[in-house]
TORMI-408165 format. One line per 8 residues: number of its first residue (from 1); for each residue x, y, z of N, C-alpha, C. Coordinates in Angstrom, 2 decimals. Example, Ala and Ser with C-alpha at 12.3 -4.5 7.8 and 13.67 -1.06 7.14 Angstrom:
! residues 2
1) 13.19/-5.69/7.80/12.30/-4.50/7.80/13.20/-3.30/7.80 ~ 12.85/-2.25/7.08/13.67/-1.06/7.14/12.90/0.03/7.87;
***
This chain:
! residues 274
1) 133.11/-103.61/75.14/132.85/-103.31/73.70/133.91/-103.78/72.93 ~ 133.69/-104.36/71.67/134.79/-104.67/70.99/134.46/-104.51/69.38 ~ 135.46/-104.32/68.63/135.10/-104.14/67.23/134.39/-105.23/66.65 ~ 133.33/-105.08/66.09/132.52/-106.34/65.58/132.75/-106.61/64.06 ~ 133.04/-105.41/63.28/132.95/-105.69/61.85/133.61/-104.49/61.11 ~ 134.40/-104.99/60.26/135.17/-103.66/59.07/134.46/-104.18/57.78 ~ 134.10/-103.06/57.20/133.45/-103.32/55.84/133.67/-102.12/54.87 ~ 133.68/-102.40/53.75/133.77/-101.38/52.63/132.49/-101.29/51.64;
9) 132.00/-100.15/51.26/131.09/-100.08/50.20/131.41/-99.38/49.36 ~ 131.23/-99.95/47.92/131.38/-99.18/46.87/130.13/-99.03/45.94 ~ 130.00/-97.86/45.32/128.75/-97.56/44.60/129.11/-96.68/43.20 ~ 128.56/-97.11/42.12/128.76/-96.36/40.74/127.50/-96.13/40.23 ~ 127.12/-94.95/39.89/125.66/-94.91/39.41/125.54/-93.38/38.48 ~ 124.32/-93.27/38.15/124.13/-92.15/37.26/122.92/-91.23/37.87 ~ 122.73/-90.04/38.00/121.61/-89.12/38.42/121.31/-88.47/37.05 ~ 120.04/-88.66/36.81/119.52/-87.93/35.55/119.20/-86.49/35.77;
17) 119.17/-86.04/36.96/118.98/-84.71/37.04/119.54/-83.99/38.28 ~ 121.08/-84.00/38.33/121.61/-83.78/39.69/121.37/-82.32/39.87 ~ 121.16/-81.55/38.87/120.64/-80.03/39.20/119.46/-79.91/39.82 ~ 118.55/-80.85/39.86/117.32/-80.73/40.50/116.38/-79.63/39.83 ~ 116.42/-79.50/38.44/115.98/-78.49/37.85/114.60/-78.86/37.06 ~ 113.86/-78.02/36.89/112.48/-78.16/36.27/112.46/-78.08/34.64 ~ 113.31/-76.86/34.23/113.23/-76.66/32.76/114.38/-77.76/32.19 ~ 114.04/-78.24/30.95/114.96/-79.23/30.32/116.44/-78.40/30.10;
25) 116.29/-77.32/29.93/117.90/-76.76/29.37/118.72/-76.85/30.68 ~ 118.08/-76.91/31.75/118.80/-76.68/33.28/119.08/-78.06/33.61 ~ 118.54/-79.28/33.02/118.83/-80.61/33.67/120.24/-81.09/33.34 ~ 120.78/-81.40/34.41/122.23/-81.83/34.15/122.30/-83.46/34.58 ~ 122.47/-84.38/33.66/123.01/-85.76/34.05/124.28/-85.90/34.36 ~ 124.64/-86.66/35.24/126.00/-86.87/35.86/126.12/-88.33/36.15 ~ 127.37/-88.67/36.27/127.79/-90.03/36.70/128.69/-89.89/37.86 ~ 128.54/-90.68/39.05/129.06/-90.58/40.13/129.69/-92.03/40.85;
33) 130.66/-91.95/41.52/131.17/-93.13/42.34/131.38/-92.46/43.81 ~ 131.23/-93.60/44.81/131.24/-93.65/46.29/131.82/-94.59/46.71 ~ 132.85/-94.24/47.63/133.65/-95.23/48.28/133.56/-95.09/49.83 ~ 133.20/-96.07/50.77/132.83/-95.72/52.10/133.89/-96.92/52.83 ~ 134.45/-96.58/53.99/134.93/-97.37/54.81/134.28/-97.31/56.26 ~ 133.97/-98.39/56.68/132.95/-98.63/57.90/133.69/-99.48/59.14 ~ 133.57/-98.92/60.13/134.07/-99.76/61.46/132.96/-99.80/62.29 ~ 132.53/-101.13/62.76/131.12/-101.11/63.60/131.43/-101.69/65.17;
41) 130.96/-101.32/65.78/131.08/-101.97/67.51/129.59/-102.15/67.81 ~ 129.55/-103.35/68.77/128.32/-103.49/69.32/128.55/-103.82/70.66 ~ 127.55/-103.57/71.70/127.47/-103.88/73.09/126.03/-104.33/73.34 ~ 126.15/-105.47/73.89/124.88/-106.26/74.23/124.42/-105.67/75.73 ~ 123.21/-104.92/75.66/122.58/-104.67/77.03/122.08/-105.79/77.76 ~ 121.07/-106.64/77.14/120.58/-107.66/77.70/120.34/-108.61/76.44 ~ 119.63/-109.74/76.59/119.16/-110.70/75.51/118.25/-110.13/74.51 ~ 117.83/-108.98/74.64/116.90/-108.33/73.71/117.44/-106.98/73.07;
49) 118.29/-106.54/73.75/118.71/-104.97/73.17/120.18/-104.90/73.15 ~ 120.54/-104.02/72.23/122.07/-103.71/72.22/122.22/-102.14/71.71 ~ 123.27/-101.68/71.86/123.77/-100.51/71.50/124.83/-100.69/70.36 ~ 124.67/-100.15/69.17/125.56/-100.36/68.13/126.11/-98.98/67.52 ~ 127.40/-98.90/67.14/128.14/-97.72/66.90/128.82/-98.04/65.54 ~ 128.92/-96.86/64.69/129.72/-96.99/63.66/130.01/-95.83/63.10 ~ 131.71/-95.88/62.85/132.44/-94.77/62.32/132.93/-94.93/61.03 ~ 132.80/-93.93/60.15/132.95/-94.16/58.52/133.60/-92.87/57.98;
57) 134.34/-93.07/56.84/135.01/-92.24/56.05/134.53/-92.46/54.68 ~ 134.04/-91.26/53.94/133.53/-91.37/52.62/134.10/-90.63/51.57 ~ 134.38/-91.12/50.35/134.81/-90.19/49.19/133.72/-90.15/48.21 ~ 133.41/-89.24/47.54/132.38/-89.14/46.39/132.99/-88.38/45.20 ~ 132.78/-88.76/44.08/133.21/-88.03/42.96/132.22/-88.05/41.67 ~ 132.24/-86.93/40.86/131.17/-86.85/39.81/132.10/-86.76/38.59 ~ 131.41/-87.14/37.47/132.13/-87.00/36.28/132.21/-85.66/35.48 ~ 131.29/-84.99/35.57/131.16/-83.68/34.86/131.26/-82.63/35.83;
65) 130.41/-82.52/36.71/130.54/-81.25/37.66/131.49/-81.69/38.64 ~ 132.71/-81.68/38.25/133.79/-82.15/39.25/133.91/-81.71/40.57 ~ 133.53/-80.22/40.88/133.50/-79.68/42.17/132.37/-80.18/43.00 ~ 131.60/-80.74/42.71/130.60/-81.40/43.70/131.30/-82.72/44.48 ~ 132.46/-83.08/44.05/133.17/-84.00/44.74/133.21/-83.62/46.23 ~ 133.18/-84.63/47.22/133.33/-84.38/48.43/134.06/-85.58/49.22 ~ 134.76/-85.12/50.51/135.37/-86.12/51.46/134.53/-85.83/52.58 ~ 133.98/-87.01/53.29/133.24/-86.76/54.58/133.61/-87.93/55.54;
73) 133.32/-87.57/56.90/133.48/-88.55/58.13/132.53/-88.42/58.89 ~ 132.00/-89.56/59.66/131.11/-89.52/60.55/130.82/-90.54/61.41 ~ 129.81/-90.42/62.26/129.50/-91.64/63.16/127.97/-91.74/63.49 ~ 127.70/-92.80/63.56/126.15/-93.16/64.21/126.19/-94.05/65.45 ~ 125.17/-93.76/66.04/124.86/-94.48/67.40/123.30/-95.01/67.42 ~ 123.15/-96.30/67.55/121.66/-96.75/67.37/121.49/-97.80/68.60 ~ 120.23/-97.55/69.16/119.64/-98.56/69.98/118.83/-99.50/69.33 ~ 119.12/-100.88/69.62/118.16/-101.82/68.90/117.49/-102.96/69.90;
81) 116.32/-102.97/69.69/115.31/-103.80/70.50/114.74/-104.89/70.00 ~ 114.64/-106.15/70.34/113.78/-107.17/69.69/112.94/-107.73/70.76 ~ 111.49/-107.86/70.40/110.77/-108.39/71.12/110.73/-109.80/71.84 ~ 111.71/-110.58/71.13/111.91/-111.73/71.46/112.87/-112.73/70.33 ~ 113.22/-114.02/70.79/114.25/-114.62/69.90/113.56/-115.35/68.72 ~ 112.17/-115.20/68.70/111.29/-115.98/67.55/111.61/-115.12/66.16 ~ 111.83/-115.80/65.16/112.11/-115.25/63.83/110.80/-114.32/63.65 ~ 109.78/-114.24/64.14/108.70/-113.51/63.63/108.61/-111.99/64.69;
89) 109.66/-112.12/65.48/109.65/-110.91/66.65/109.74/-109.53/65.98 ~ 109.14/-108.51/66.43/109.34/-107.33/66.00/110.68/-106.76/66.45 ~ 110.90/-105.70/65.72/112.25/-104.90/66.38/111.94/-103.28/66.27 ~ 112.73/-102.75/67.17/112.73/-101.22/67.34/114.10/-100.53/67.18 ~ 114.43/-99.55/66.41/115.47/-98.96/66.35/115.41/-97.46/66.41 ~ 116.30/-96.81/67.13/116.27/-95.61/67.44/117.88/-94.96/67.38 ~ 118.09/-94.20/66.50/119.71/-93.81/66.35/119.59/-92.24/65.92 ~ 120.98/-91.90/66.33/121.44/-90.37/65.89/122.70/-90.49/65.05;
97) 123.03/-89.61/64.26/124.23/-89.63/63.35/124.70/-88.23/63.16 ~ 125.98/-88.18/62.97/126.55/-86.89/62.80/127.56/-87.08/61.52 ~ 127.63/-86.12/60.67/128.51/-86.54/59.37/129.05/-84.92/59.17 ~ 130.51/-84.73/58.81/131.19/-83.64/58.48/131.83/-83.87/57.11 ~ 131.23/-82.87/56.09/131.61/-83.02/54.74/132.55/-81.71/54.15 ~ 133.39/-82.03/53.48/134.22/-81.18/52.72/134.36/-81.31/51.41 ~ 134.13/-80.03/50.66/134.18/-80.14/49.20/134.94/-78.90/48.72 ~ 135.54/-79.01/47.45/136.33/-78.10/46.99/136.05/-76.51/47.08;
105) 134.74/-76.40/46.84/134.25/-75.04/47.12/133.58/-74.88/48.45 ~ 133.98/-73.88/49.18/133.40/-73.62/50.69/132.36/-73.59/50.83 ~ 131.31/-73.11/49.88/129.94/-72.74/50.09/129.18/-74.09/50.37 ~ 129.63/-75.20/49.95/128.84/-76.40/50.35/129.79/-77.25/51.17 ~ 130.55/-76.85/51.93/131.05/-77.64/53.31/129.77/-77.57/54.20 ~ 129.70/-78.80/54.69/128.53/-79.04/55.72/128.70/-79.81/56.69 ~ 127.99/-79.80/57.58/127.69/-80.68/58.75/126.15/-81.43/58.66 ~ 126.08/-82.55/58.95/124.82/-83.17/58.99/124.49/-83.76/60.25;
113) 123.38/-83.61/60.87/122.75/-84.11/62.05/121.31/-84.83/61.60 ~ 121.30/-86.27/62.15/120.20/-87.02/61.74/119.79/-87.54/63.06 ~ 118.40/-87.85/63.10/117.71/-88.72/64.05/116.73/-89.69/63.44 ~ 116.66/-90.94/63.93/115.95/-91.72/63.24/115.07/-92.94/64.15 ~ 113.92/-93.18/63.84/113.22/-94.12/64.67/112.53/-94.90/63.82 ~ 112.58/-96.44/63.84/111.88/-97.32/62.97/111.59/-98.61/63.57 ~ 110.58/-99.14/63.05/109.95/-100.14/63.60/109.96/-101.32/62.35 ~ 110.26/-102.68/62.92/110.47/-103.70/61.83/109.74/-104.73/62.23;
121) 108.82/-105.76/61.31/108.18/-106.51/61.59/108.48/-107.71/60.48 ~ 108.68/-108.92/60.63/108.80/-110.01/59.76/107.08/-110.29/59.54 ~ 106.90/-110.36/58.26/105.46/-110.67/57.89/105.34/-112.08/57.69 ~ 106.44/-112.86/57.15/106.59/-114.22/56.98/108.00/-114.50/57.37 ~ 108.67/-115.76/57.13/109.87/-116.02/57.31/110.87/-115.45/56.47 ~ 110.23/-114.85/55.20/111.11/-114.38/53.99/110.78/-112.84/53.67 ~ 109.64/-112.32/54.43/109.04/-110.97/53.97/109.31/-110.27/55.22 ~ 109.96/-109.06/55.31/110.08/-108.15/56.33/109.77/-106.84/55.92;
129) 108.82/-106.17/56.83/108.48/-104.64/56.47/109.11/-104.00/57.79 ~ 109.28/-102.40/57.11/110.01/-101.34/58.10/109.21/-100.30/57.77 ~ 108.87/-99.62/58.89/108.37/-98.23/58.80/108.91/-97.26/59.92 ~ 109.10/-96.05/59.31/110.11/-95.29/60.36/109.84/-93.87/59.86 ~ 110.63/-93.02/60.67/110.61/-91.46/60.22/112.13/-91.12/60.84 ~ 112.62/-89.97/59.73/114.07/-89.59/60.10/113.92/-88.07/59.90 ~ 114.72/-87.38/60.67/114.69/-85.99/60.58/116.43/-85.60/60.35 ~ 116.50/-84.91/59.17/117.91/-84.43/58.83/117.98/-82.98/58.91;
137) 119.07/-82.47/59.50/119.46/-81.11/59.60/121.02/-80.76/59.07 ~ 120.80/-79.95/57.99/122.31/-79.64/57.33/122.66/-78.18/57.51 ~ 123.73/-78.05/58.04/124.16/-76.57/58.03/125.41/-76.44/57.16 ~ 125.47/-75.42/56.31/126.34/-75.29/55.41/127.13/-73.93/55.50 ~ 128.36/-73.83/54.85/128.96/-72.41/54.73/128.21/-71.63/53.83 ~ 127.41/-72.04/52.88/126.42/-71.18/52.10/125.15/-71.38/52.57 ~ 124.26/-70.15/52.58/123.06/-70.21/53.34/122.04/-71.35/52.49 ~ 122.34/-71.22/51.22/121.14/-72.08/50.51/121.20/-73.53/50.65;
145) 122.29/-74.09/50.92/122.25/-75.39/51.51/122.14/-75.77/53.02 ~ 121.59/-74.85/53.74/120.98/-74.97/55.04/119.61/-75.76/54.92 ~ 119.44/-77.01/55.17/118.38/-77.58/54.88/117.79/-78.35/56.16 ~ 116.65/-78.41/56.00/115.72/-79.19/57.05/114.84/-80.17/56.49 ~ 114.80/-81.39/56.94/113.78/-82.23/56.16/113.39/-83.36/57.10 ~ 112.07/-83.68/56.94/111.39/-84.63/57.94/110.79/-85.58/56.88 ~ 111.36/-86.96/57.05/111.08/-88.19/56.24/110.27/-89.34/57.03 ~ 109.16/-89.87/56.42/108.59/-90.91/56.63/108.79/-91.79/55.56;
153) 109.20/-93.10/56.01/109.43/-94.10/54.98/108.67/-95.55/55.48 ~ 108.43/-96.29/54.36/107.98/-97.60/54.43/108.62/-98.47/53.60 ~ 109.05/-99.58/53.84/109.91/-100.54/52.89/109.69/-101.99/53.27 ~ 110.01/-102.81/52.28/109.44/-104.29/52.37/110.60/-105.19/51.78 ~ 111.24/-106.14/52.24/112.08/-106.84/51.63/111.62/-108.51/51.41 ~ 112.24/-109.03/50.46/111.77/-110.35/50.23/112.92/-111.24/49.75 ~ 113.19/-112.33/50.53/114.09/-113.13/50.51/113.80/-114.52/49.56 ~ 114.02/-114.39/48.17/113.28/-115.16/47.49/114.05/-116.41/47.07;
161) 115.39/-116.41/47.73/116.46/-117.42/47.41/117.32/-117.27/48.63 ~ 118.13/-118.28/49.02/118.90/-118.18/50.12/120.08/-117.15/49.89 ~ 120.30/-116.83/48.70/121.34/-115.69/48.35/120.70/-114.66/47.58 ~ 119.45/-114.49/47.22/119.06/-113.39/46.61/117.96/-112.85/47.37 ~ 117.71/-111.40/47.20/116.57/-110.82/47.95/116.07/-109.49/46.88 ~ 114.72/-109.25/47.13/114.63/-107.89/46.50/113.70/-106.90/47.53 ~ 113.76/-105.84/47.27/113.25/-104.92/48.12/112.38/-103.44/47.46 ~ 111.47/-103.03/47.98/110.92/-101.94/47.62/110.67/-101.00/48.76;
169) 110.99/-99.46/48.56/110.59/-98.54/49.53/110.01/-97.24/49.02 ~ 109.22/-96.75/49.91/108.65/-95.40/49.71/108.91/-94.31/50.82 ~ 109.30/-93.14/50.40/109.65/-92.15/51.17/108.80/-90.88/50.97 ~ 108.17/-90.13/51.89/107.50/-88.85/51.86/108.36/-87.77/52.67 ~ 108.71/-86.97/52.05/109.40/-85.90/52.57/109.02/-84.57/52.63 ~ 109.05/-83.86/53.73/108.44/-82.51/54.01/109.53/-81.72/54.38 ~ 110.22/-80.76/53.54/111.46/-80.16/53.91/111.93/-79.51/52.63 ~ 113.20/-78.77/52.80/113.72/-77.93/51.91/114.29/-78.70/50.91;
177) 114.53/-78.13/49.59/115.14/-78.68/48.55/116.13/-77.63/47.91 ~ 117.20/-78.17/47.19/117.98/-76.90/46.61/118.07/-77.30/45.04 ~ 117.79/-76.31/44.22/117.77/-76.46/42.76/118.81/-75.55/42.06 ~ 119.43/-75.84/40.96/120.34/-75.03/40.46/119.88/-74.82/38.84 ~ 120.01/-73.44/38.41/119.70/-73.40/37.21/120.53/-72.16/36.56 ~ 120.52/-72.11/35.03/121.36/-71.22/34.47/120.62/-69.82/34.31 ~ 121.24/-68.87/34.82/120.49/-67.44/34.80/121.15/-66.57/33.52 ~ 122.41/-67.00/33.25/123.10/-66.17/32.21/123.88/-67.09/31.23;
185) 123.37/-67.06/29.91/124.12/-68.22/29.01/125.64/-67.72/28.69 ~ 126.31/-68.47/28.17/127.54/-68.23/27.83/127.67/-67.03/26.80 ~ 126.57/-66.69/26.08/126.85/-65.66/25.12/126.37/-64.38/25.88 ~ 125.93/-64.53/27.27/125.43/-63.26/28.05/123.90/-63.00/27.86 ~ 123.32/-63.96/27.46/121.84/-63.65/27.32/121.25/-64.22/28.63 ~ 120.21/-63.36/29.35/119.50/-63.83/30.69/118.36/-64.69/30.32 ~ 118.16/-65.26/31.32/117.22/-66.46/31.39/116.02/-65.91/32.07 ~ 115.24/-65.10/31.41/114.21/-64.16/32.22/113.24/-65.17/32.70;
193) 112.72/-66.37/32.02/112.00/-67.09/32.86/112.06/-67.68/34.06 ~ 113.44/-67.58/34.51/113.81/-68.34/35.96/113.40/-67.40/37.12 ~ 113.37/-66.19/36.77/113.16/-64.95/37.98/111.98/-65.25/38.79 ~ 110.82/-65.93/38.33/109.77/-66.25/39.15/110.30/-67.39/40.16 ~ 111.00/-68.09/39.91/111.48/-69.25/40.83/112.22/-68.84/41.80 ~ 113.27/-67.75/41.24/114.27/-67.18/42.23/113.44/-66.27/43.33 ~ 112.44/-65.64/42.84/111.60/-64.84/43.72/110.75/-65.60/44.73 ~ 110.62/-66.83/44.30/109.91/-67.58/45.53/110.86/-68.19/46.38;
201) 112.21/-68.29/46.12/113.11/-68.94/46.86/113.35/-68.46/48.34 ~ 113.69/-69.06/49.21/114.06/-68.65/50.74/115.59/-68.00/50.64 ~ 116.40/-68.76/50.01/117.81/-68.25/49.57/118.35/-68.52/48.29 ~ 118.94/-67.48/47.66/119.68/-67.64/46.49/121.14/-67.51/46.43 ~ 121.91/-68.00/45.73/123.51/-68.01/45.76/123.99/-68.44/44.50 ~ 125.07/-67.72/44.02/125.49/-68.26/42.68/126.31/-69.54/43.18 ~ 126.04/-70.63/41.98/126.42/-71.89/42.40/127.75/-72.14/41.68 ~ 128.85/-72.09/42.37/130.22/-71.92/41.84/130.45/-73.27/41.23;
209) 130.01/-74.61/41.58/130.44/-75.71/41.26/129.78/-75.87/39.51 ~ 128.51/-75.45/39.50/127.95/-75.73/38.22/128.61/-74.62/37.29 ~ 128.92/-73.41/37.67/129.42/-72.26/37.02/130.71/-72.43/36.42 ~ 131.62/-73.21/37.29/132.97/-73.73/36.83/132.78/-74.95/35.76 ~ 131.81/-75.58/35.88/131.92/-76.86/35.07/131.25/-76.70/33.61 ~ 130.09/-75.82/33.70/129.16/-75.74/32.43/129.21/-74.27/31.91 ~ 128.84/-74.25/30.93/128.73/-72.76/30.11/127.77/-71.81/31.10 ~ 128.11/-70.49/31.01/127.17/-69.55/31.58/127.26/-69.67/33.13;
217) 126.37/-68.48/33.65/126.32/-68.54/35.06/125.05/-69.32/35.62 ~ 125.41/-70.08/36.55/124.40/-70.90/37.35/124.10/-70.38/38.76 ~ 122.77/-70.33/39.18/122.53/-70.03/40.56/121.70/-71.10/41.32 ~ 122.15/-71.33/42.49/121.41/-72.16/43.43/120.14/-71.68/44.21 ~ 118.92/-72.02/44.44/118.08/-71.60/45.02/117.25/-72.48/46.17 ~ 117.02/-72.33/47.20/116.30/-73.06/48.18/114.86/-72.87/48.25 ~ 114.04/-74.02/48.13/112.61/-73.70/48.36/111.95/-74.78/49.23 ~ 110.98/-74.81/50.07/110.27/-75.78/50.53/109.52/-76.67/49.73;
225) 109.39/-77.75/49.85/108.89/-78.79/49.06/108.27/-79.96/49.70 ~ 107.64/-80.83/48.91/107.06/-82.18/49.34/107.69/-83.04/48.24 ~ 108.20/-84.15/48.61/109.15/-85.04/47.88/108.59/-86.40/48.13 ~ 108.38/-87.07/46.95/108.14/-88.38/47.04/109.18/-89.20/46.41 ~ 109.64/-90.40/46.88/110.70/-91.19/46.31/110.12/-92.54/46.26 ~ 110.52/-93.45/45.15/110.31/-94.78/45.24/111.43/-95.35/44.76 ~ 111.92/-96.42/45.60/113.22/-97.37/45.21/112.84/-98.77/45.20 ~ 113.53/-99.30/43.95/113.49/-100.88/43.87/114.80/-101.26/43.76;
233) 115.01/-102.61/44.48/116.50/-102.90/44.55/116.44/-104.49/44.43 ~ 117.57/-105.07/43.84/117.56/-106.59/44.04/119.03/-106.68/44.32 ~ 119.16/-107.62/45.32/120.69/-107.98/45.94/121.11/-109.52/45.74 ~ 122.42/-109.66/45.79/122.75/-111.05/45.57/124.05/-111.11/46.61 ~ 124.00/-112.20/47.47/125.23/-112.66/48.22/126.08/-113.44/47.42 ~ 127.32/-112.99/47.01/128.24/-113.92/46.23/128.99/-114.89/47.10 ~ 129.06/-114.43/48.27/129.58/-115.32/49.45/129.44/-114.88/50.78 ~ 129.85/-115.31/51.86/129.56/-114.93/53.23/130.34/-113.49/53.30;
241) 130.99/-112.89/52.46/131.72/-111.67/52.72/131.59/-110.66/51.57 ~ 130.96/-111.03/50.48/130.77/-110.12/49.44/129.26/-110.29/48.81 ~ 128.73/-108.94/48.72/127.41/-108.94/48.23/127.49/-107.75/47.29 ~ 126.43/-107.95/46.15/126.21/-106.87/45.24/124.59/-106.47/45.37 ~ 124.27/-105.18/44.94/123.00/-104.81/44.59/122.84/-103.86/43.65 ~ 121.74/-103.84/43.04/121.29/-102.96/41.83/120.06/-102.47/42.25 ~ 119.98/-101.09/42.08/119.01/-100.18/42.64/118.48/-99.01/41.52 ~ 117.22/-98.67/41.68/116.77/-97.50/40.72/115.75/-96.86/41.73;
249) 115.97/-95.45/41.72/115.22/-94.56/42.59/114.50/-93.55/41.71 ~ 113.17/-93.42/42.03/112.49/-92.43/41.06/112.13/-91.25/42.16 ~ 112.68/-89.88/42.05/112.44/-88.83/42.92/111.41/-88.04/41.99 ~ 110.43/-87.56/42.69/109.31/-86.49/42.34/109.05/-85.55/43.15 ~ 109.32/-84.27/42.91/109.35/-83.07/43.81/108.41/-82.05/43.38 ~ 107.68/-81.76/44.35/106.70/-80.54/44.27/107.21/-79.18/45.11 ~ 107.67/-78.21/44.54/108.29/-77.09/45.39/107.29/-75.71/45.28 ~ 107.58/-74.85/46.17/106.98/-73.60/45.98/107.35/-72.92/44.76;
257) 106.47/-72.09/44.42/106.61/-71.59/42.97/106.60/-72.08/41.84 ~ 105.63/-73.35/42.24/105.29/-74.31/40.95/106.73/-74.80/40.31 ~ 107.63/-75.19/41.27/109.00/-75.90/40.70/108.78/-77.12/40.90 ~ 108.40/-77.97/39.75/108.11/-79.30/39.99/109.06/-79.85/39.04 ~ 109.76/-81.08/39.54/110.96/-81.93/38.90/110.82/-83.20/39.29 ~ 111.74/-84.00/38.39/111.61/-85.35/38.77/113.11/-85.97/38.27 ~ 113.70/-86.90/39.07/115.06/-87.36/38.51/114.88/-88.88/38.75 ~ 115.85/-89.49/38.17/116.24/-91.08/38.29/117.36/-91.40/38.86;
265) 117.73/-92.19/39.79/119.02/-92.37/40.32/119.28/-94.08/40.00 ~ 120.25/-94.28/39.26/120.61/-95.58/38.92/121.85/-96.08/39.69 ~ 121.84/-97.13/40.26/123.04/-97.30/41.15/123.19/-98.92/41.21 ~ 124.91/-99.11/41.16/125.30/-100.38/41.34/126.18/-100.71/42.61 ~ 125.85/-101.22/43.56/126.62/-101.49/44.88/127.19/-102.61/44.97 ~ 128.42/-102.69/45.65/129.29/-103.71/46.12/129.72/-103.58/47.39 ~ 129.50/-104.64/48.37/129.98/-104.59/49.74/131.02/-105.62/50.17 ~ 132.15/-105.27/50.59/133.07/-106.28/51.19/133.16/-106.23/52.61;
273) 133.09/-107.38/53.33/133.12/-107.59/54.76/134.35/-108.13/55.00 ~ 134.94/-108.03/56.27/136.10/-108.60/56.67/135.96/-109.16/58.28;
***
């Protein structure tokens, strides 16, 4: 086994509803940046299969709700299989991952465990499809952020030029979501219309990050939900070591207690390989 590649990822973007809120007064828009350092290893088992490992460190920062920033480290292990050397051969990927995240406020300190299974098949020499399932388990210091999710996904990518590609992806998620809402204004007025949602929640906790950054007192609450996401992206290889991509994701959530909300996430990414 030998080091195969070192690469860095940088992202900058905007989330139009980082609070995952339904009521317009609770919707918080924020900008973010993410930087990730990656080290990859690969071991060929035979001519058709391999084991791939990645270790990474990541830092994330937000503009307005500053205490959402976090530093994390983790690792993934993936088994890859190809049905043959033909460009149209199908592929199978099975992997697990672990991540440990530290944030300024202890209630959001978390560990993440993931398991993933995906099947890929080129439809033409330029179009590839992927279908799969992923399970995520998040354990946090604060009970609200203990989350279990099962995600099914389908994606397609199209290489319409040797250095340009476009992709689209859909995900359906069955599992927990966390929303944050203001329950007491800066003038001391209670938000009476929020208590129905809080009553439907599995867990409730004062959200220290939002309460420190914004006027009033904010509470986070966890609800079971069904989530649909749609993501569209376009990418460009600048050379054999640098690539950029621009993406937009539409997130639509239907949660218990008639807590329905949506958000848009706009993101610009740059990858530098060594």
